N, C-alpha and C positions, 0 to 999 in steps of 0.2 A: 855763804856764797858757793854755788855749785859750778862746776866746770862747764856745764852746758849753757850757762847764762853768758851771753855775748854782747850785751849792750850796757854802756855807761850813759846815764841820762844827766844832762846839764839843764836845770831850769833857766830859762833865758828871758831876760827883760830888757835887753839892749843896753845894759849898764856896764860900767868898767869892772865891777866886781863879777859880773857874768863872764866877761873876758878872762878874768883871773881864773875863774872856775874852769873854763874851757882849757886853759893852759895846763892846769892840774890834771884834767881828764885826759888830755893828750899824753901826758907823762905816764899816767897809769895805763891807759889804753895800749900804748906801745909795749909795755911790760907784759901785759896779760893777753894781748891780741884781741882786744874788744873794740867794736865800733862805737861811735859816739852819736847820740841823738840830742839835739837841742829841743827842749820842751817849752813852748810858749803858751801861756795861759791868757785867754781873752774873756771879756765879759759876755754873758749870755745874750745881751742885747746888741752885740756888734753888727754893723750893717754889712751887706755883701761887699760893698766897695771897700770898706775899711779892712775887711777880712782879706781881700785880694791884695791890698797894699802890704799887709803883714806877710803874706805868702811871698810876694815879690822881694820884699826886704830880706826875708830869711834866706831865700834862694841865692841872692847876691852875696849875702854874708857868708853862707856856706861855701860858695864858690871861692871866695877870697881865702877862707881859712883852710880849705882842702889844699889849695896851692901852698899856703904858708906852712902847714904842718904835715902834709902828705899822709893823711890818715882819713879813712872813710867817715864822713859826717852826714847825718840826715836830720830832718826836723819833723816835729809833730805839733799841731795846734789843738789844744783842748779848751773847752768852754767851762767856766765856773770860777770858783774861788781857789787861790793858791793853797789855802789851808786844807783843801780836800782833793782838788784836781791833780796835784802833783803825785800824791800818794796813790790815788786811784790808777793813774797811768802806769807808774813804775811797778805797782803790784800786778796789774793786768798783763804787762809784757814780761814779767819776771826778770826785771833788769838785774844786773849784777851789782850795781853801785849807782848812787846819785852823788854828783859833785856840785855843790851849791855855794854861790857867793853870798856874803852877808856884809853889811856895813857895821856889824857889831851892835852893841846895846847903847842907844843914845836917847837922852831926853825922856820923853813920855813913854818910850818903848819899855822902860823899866817898870812903869806903872801898869801898862796894859799887857805885859808879858812878852817874851821873846818870840817874834813871829817865826824865826827859824825853828825854834823848838816846837811850835805849834804844827809846823809842816812835818817835821821829822817823826813825831810820835805816832802818826797815823800810818807810817810806812812799814812794810815787812822787809824793806831793803835798807842796807846800811847807807848812811850819809857821810860824806866828807864835806865839812863846811870850811870855807876859806875866806880870808879877808884880803890877801895879797897874792900876786902871781908867784909861782914857784921860783926859788932862787936859781934853779938849774933844771935840766931834764934828767938828772942822775937819780939813782935809787933813793928810797927813804932809809937813811942810815940808822937813825935812832927814834924809837917810838916809846912814848911814856904810857904806862899801863897802871893806873891807880887801882889798888886792891883794898876793899873794905869788907864789911860784914854781910853785905846784901847778897842774897842768893843769885840775883841777876848777874852778878859779876862773872859767873861761869859762862854766860852766853857770849861774851866778847872774845873768848879764847880762840874760837874758830877764825875770827878776823885776824887775830894776832898771828896765828899759824899761816894764814893766807899771805899776810904781808911779809912774814919772815921767809916764806918759801919763794915768793915771786920777786921780792926786793932785797933779799938777804939782809933783812933788818935785824937790829939788836933790840930786844924788848927790855925796857927798864921798868921793873915793877916797883911802884911807890906804895909802901905799906903804911897805913894809918895805925898809930899806936893808941890804945885805950886802956884805962885802968879797970874797965868793966870786964870781968872774966868771961862772961857769956859772949860779949862782942869780940874779945880776943880769940876765943875758941872758933867762932864763925869765920873771922878773918883768916885764921890759920888754915882752916879747911879750904877756903877759897884760894889761898896762896899755894897750898900743896897740890890742889887740883890743877892750877895753872902750870906749876913747875913740872908735874907729871907729863902733861901733854906737850909742853915745849920741848922737854927732853926726848920724848918719843919721836918728835918730828924734827929733831936736830936743829932747833932754833936757839940762837945765842941769847942769853939773858943775864941780867943782874938784878939783885934785890936791894932796895934802898929803904931803910926804916926812917920814918918821919916822926919827930916828937909830937906830942899831943897838941892838936890845934886844928885849924880849918884845912881839911884835906884838899878842898877845891883850890884854895889859894896856894897851898904847898905844892900841889901838882903843877900849877902854872909857873910858880917860881923855879921849881926844879927843871921843868921843861925848858925854860929860858936859860937856866944855868948851863945845861948841856947842849944848848942850841938844837933842841929836838926838831925833827921834821914833822912829827905828828903826835897828837894826844889821842888815845883810844879810850872812850868811855861808854858806859851803858846808861840809857835813860831810865828814869824812875818808872817803875811799873804802876799802872793805873794813875797817871799824873792827873791832878785836879786843877780846877780853876784857881784855887788858892795858891798852888805852886807857881802859876803864871804871874799872879799878882805880887806875891812876896818874893818870888824868885827861886825856882828850883836850882840846885847847885849846878846842874848841867848848863843852864843858860849863861852863867858867869864864865864857865870854862869855854863854851862855844864862842862867846864874845870877848875872849881874853885880850887884854891890852897889849900883850906881847905879839898878838896877831899870828899865833901858831895854828896851823890847820888842825881841826878836830874831827875824828871819826866817831860817829854815833851809831851804836847798835841798840835796837829796841828789844825789850824782853818779849819772847814769844811763848805763849801759853803752852805750846806743843813741845817746848824744850823739856826733854827728860832723858833721852838716850845718849849718854856721854860716849857710848861706843862708836859714834860717828867719827870720833877723833882717833880711835885706836889704830895703831899700825901705820899712821901717816895720813897725809892730806887726801881727803876724798874717798877714803876707804869705807 
């Protein structure tokens, strides 16, 4: 997230979970001085009359919420599928963040794949996925940051630094333990990488070793134990249809039964220069 990005996008479907997402976006927007845009996706075959009704509905809704929250809110309507149109818009406008509501993973969704994950993996912009409204408008105190052997783990450190600096958050690194020496080595490299840049940016942190087991479930259980405000994860690189069907670990964290907000960072193929973190945020 760069400092010149000034827009937080909230995918809007007029549901109560979209209301929850807006409340979270307002909380973040106030902290980072970002405006908010409600993004509504409509079918390509929408009639002019129906489109006008959507516009009028959105304008009325925005007027009410601007009065409620006292923060600038705009809207945008895109045509197409939510699985492509959301990512296309936020990538185009170079949004700083997307805050999206989800109902979690229910029924057939487990078989067809998490729709939230399908939306997220096409975006160059971090997503925060929420199920409930924020408990308050205060800062994010505790953020859970699972660390494993994957190289993509390094890519979420910038978001951890961002949250630490703007919200004065404490980063709780949950480390998976393995008997495989190669996995242990890679995990330690990722942990040391994270520690180095958190220290350089004066971010408070703790390290928590987890016994051998399901790191996704351990992450959720630990986050619930410390009453975490956010879980920070990175999505699987080159996610496949099979991941949607059998369930990539990310979708279980995103739809966690504890209903803790989850920030998702996608792996970027251009990621290479760790120097972007050297000497502090944005240097």
